[in-house]
C-alpha positions in Angstrom: 17.2 5.6 12.0 13.6 6.2 11.1 12.4 5.0 7.8 9.3 4.3 5.8 8.8 1.8 3.0 6.5 1.2 0.1 5.3 -2.2 -1.2 3.5 -3.1 -4.4 1.0 -5.9 -5.0 -0.7 -7.0 -8.2 -4.2 -7.9 -7.1 -7.8 -8.2 -8.3 -9.8 -5.7 -6.2 -13.0 -7.8 -6.9 -11.3 -10.9 -5.6 -10.1 -9.1 -2.5 -13.6 -8.0 -1.6 -14.9 -11.5 -2.4 -13.0 -12.8 0.6 -15.2 -10.7 3.0 -18.0 -12.9 4.3 -16.9 -15.8 2.1 -17.1 -18.2 5.0 -14.3 -20.3 3.5 -12.0 -21.9 6.1 -9.4 -22.5 3.3 -8.8 -18.7 3.2 -7.9 -18.6 6.9 -5.6 -21.6 6.5 -3.8 -20.2 3.5 -3.3 -16.7 5.1 -2.0 -18.2 8.4 0.5 -20.4 6.5 2.7 -17.3 6.0 4.0 -17.9 9.5 6.8 -15.3 9.5 4.5 -12.5 8.5 1.8 -13.6 10.9 4.2 -13.6 13.8 5.4 -10.1 12.8 1.9 -8.7 12.6 0.8 -10.3 15.9 3.8 -8.6 17.6 2.9 -5.3 16.0 -0.8 -5.6 17.0 0.2 -6.5 20.6 2.7 -3.7 20.7 0.1 -1.1 19.8 -2.4 -2.6 22.2 -5.0 -3.7 19.6 -7.9 -5.9 20.5 -7.4 -8.7 18.0 -4.8 -11.2 16.9 -4.1 -11.9 13.3 -6.2 -15.1 13.4 -9.1 -13.3 15.1 -8.9 -10.4 12.5 -9.0 -12.9 9.6 -11.8 -14.8 11.2 -14.0 -11.7 11.4 -13.2 -10.8 7.7 -14.0 -14.3 6.4 -17.1 -14.5 8.5 -18.3 -11.1 7.4 -18.7 -10.2 11.1 -17.1 -6.8 10.8 -16.6 -4.3 13.6 -15.6 -0.8 12.7 -13.6 -0.6 16.0 -11.3 -3.2 14.4 -10.5 -1.2 11.3 -6.8 -0.9 12.0 -6.5 -4.7 12.5 -8.2 -5.3 9.2 -5.9 -2.8 7.4 -2.9 -4.8 8.7 -4.4 -8.0 7.1 -4.0 -6.5 3.6 -0.4 -7.7 3.5 -1.5 -11.3 3.9 -4.7 -11.1 1.9 -3.1 -9.4 -1.1 -0.9 -12.5 -1.6 -4.1 -14.7 -1.7 -5.7 -12.7 -4.5 -2.5 -11.6 -6.3 1.2 -11.4 -5.7 3.9 -9.2 -4.2 5.9 -7.4 -6.8 9.6 -6.9 -7.2 11.3 -5.0 -5.7 9.7 -6.4 -2.5 9.8 -3.0 -1.0 11.3 0.5 -1.6 13.0 1.8 1.5 12.5 5.5 2.2 14.9 6.9 4.8 13.4 9.3 7.3 9.8 10.2 7.8 7.2 12.3 6.0 7.1 10.6 2.6 3.4 10.7 2.7 3.7 14.5 2.2 5.4 14.1 -1.2 2.4 14.8 -3.3 2.9 18.6 -3.9 6.6 18.0 -4.9 5.6 15.3 -7.4 3.1 17.7 -9.0 5.9 20.3 -9.2 8.0 17.8 -11.1 5.3 17.3 -13.7 4.2 13.9 -12.2 0.6 15.1 -11.9 -1.1 11.7 -12.1 1.2 10.3 -9.5 0.7 13.4 -7.3 -3.1 12.9 -7.3 -2.7 9.3 -6.2 0.2 9.7 -3.8 -0.9 8.8 -0.2 -4.5 8.8 -1.3 -6.1 6.3 1.1 -8.7 5.0 -1.2 -9.2 1.4 0.0 -11.6 1.2 2.9 -11.4 -2.6 2.9 -13.1 -4.6 4.2 -15.9 -2.1 3.6 -16.8 -0.9 0.2 -17.2 2.7 1.2 -15.2 4.9 3.5 -16.7 6.0 6.8 -15.4 8.3 9.5 -16.0 5.5 12.0 -13.7 3.1 10.1 -11.0 5.5 9.0 -7.4 4.3 9.4 -4.6 6.8 9.3 -1.7 4.3 8.9 -0.5 2.4 6.9 -1.8 4.1 3.8 -3.5 1.8 1.2 -3.8 3.1 -2.3 -5.2 1.2 -5.2 -4.5 2.1 -8.9 -7.2 0.5 -11.0 -6.2 -1.5 -14.0 -7.6 1.1 -16.4 -5.4 3.8 -14.9 -2.1 1.9 -15.1 -1.1 2.8 -18.7 -1.3 6.6 -18.5 0.5 6.6 -15.1 3.2 4.4 -16.5 3.6 6.7 -19.6 4.0 9.7 -17.3 6.7 8.0 -15.3 8.6 6.8 -18.4 8.6 10.4 -19.7 10.0 11.7 -16.5 13.5 13.2 -16.8 15.7 12.8 -13.7 17.4 16.1 -14.5 14.2 17.8 -13.3 15.3 17.0 -9.8 18.2 19.4 -10.0 17.2 22.3 -7.8 13.8 20.7 -7.1 12.0 21.7 -3.9 11.5 18.6 -1.8 10.0 18.5 1.7 12.6 19.6 4.3 11.4 16.7 6.5 12.9 14.3 3.9 16.2 16.0 3.9 15.6 18.4 1.0 17.8 18.0 -2.0 19.6 15.1 -0.4 16.4 13.0 -0.8 16.7 13.1 -4.6 18.4 9.7 -4.8 15.7 8.2 -2.6 13.0 9.7 -4.7 14.5 8.2 -7.9 14.6 4.8 -6.2 10.9 5.3 -5.3 10.0 6.3 -8.9 11.9 3.3 -10.3 10.1 0.9 -7.9 6.6 2.3 -8.8 7.5 2.2 -12.5 8.5 -1.5 -12.2 5.3 -2.3 -10.4 3.2 -0.5 -13.0 4.9 -2.4 -15.8 4.4 -5.7 -14.1 0.7 -5.0 -13.4 0.2 -3.8 -17.0 1.3 -7.2 -18.3 -1.4 -9.0 -16.2 -4.8 -8.4 -17.7 -7.3 -7.1 -15.2 -4.8 -6.6 -12.4 -5.0 -3.6 -10.1 -2.0 -2.2 -8.2 -2.1 -2.0 -4.4 0.4 0.3 -2.8 1.0 0.1 1.0 3.0 2.9 2.5 4.2 1.9 6.0 6.9 2.5 8.5 7.4 5.3 11.0 5.2 8.3 10.3 
């Protein structure tokens, strides 16, 4: 069965960018120590016929020897590097059955979750570059950063949400329509938990990674 999933990381965006061109071998060693994730990512990169391995991708980032043709490989490194400059948040991931959850923005806005709707599936992290470029665009997975200063109002919006609003709500047919309500509630609960956790850590930004089958 097709599925997508969302993960949340409490990070410092400044510390994440400080890894680029740092030329610190310790970063490479620490990232590669997550052997299970490294193995999974290497298999994924090989399956999609990408040019680099995990080690090679990390070496280019740490050396600052960036190639826009390797933007996808660099995006995949976020899962590893986010752990170096922050931590994965509980729940470890929110599972979203089916496909098309990246199209949820309009439905969220219709439910009154306007702040979340504006952020949803907004690919606003062009890492390892500071600015987005058409030559380094990555379609998937989607990386969204919620800056520390935006956490509180977004959390307030989610806390005020009444699940009863889902009764008769129009959800994308691709998600299963009304049958996706329970999955949406699980998603909102996960994001609320991550926002709360990040809010307790001064100066922490929230990184959301939406992955799985498109």
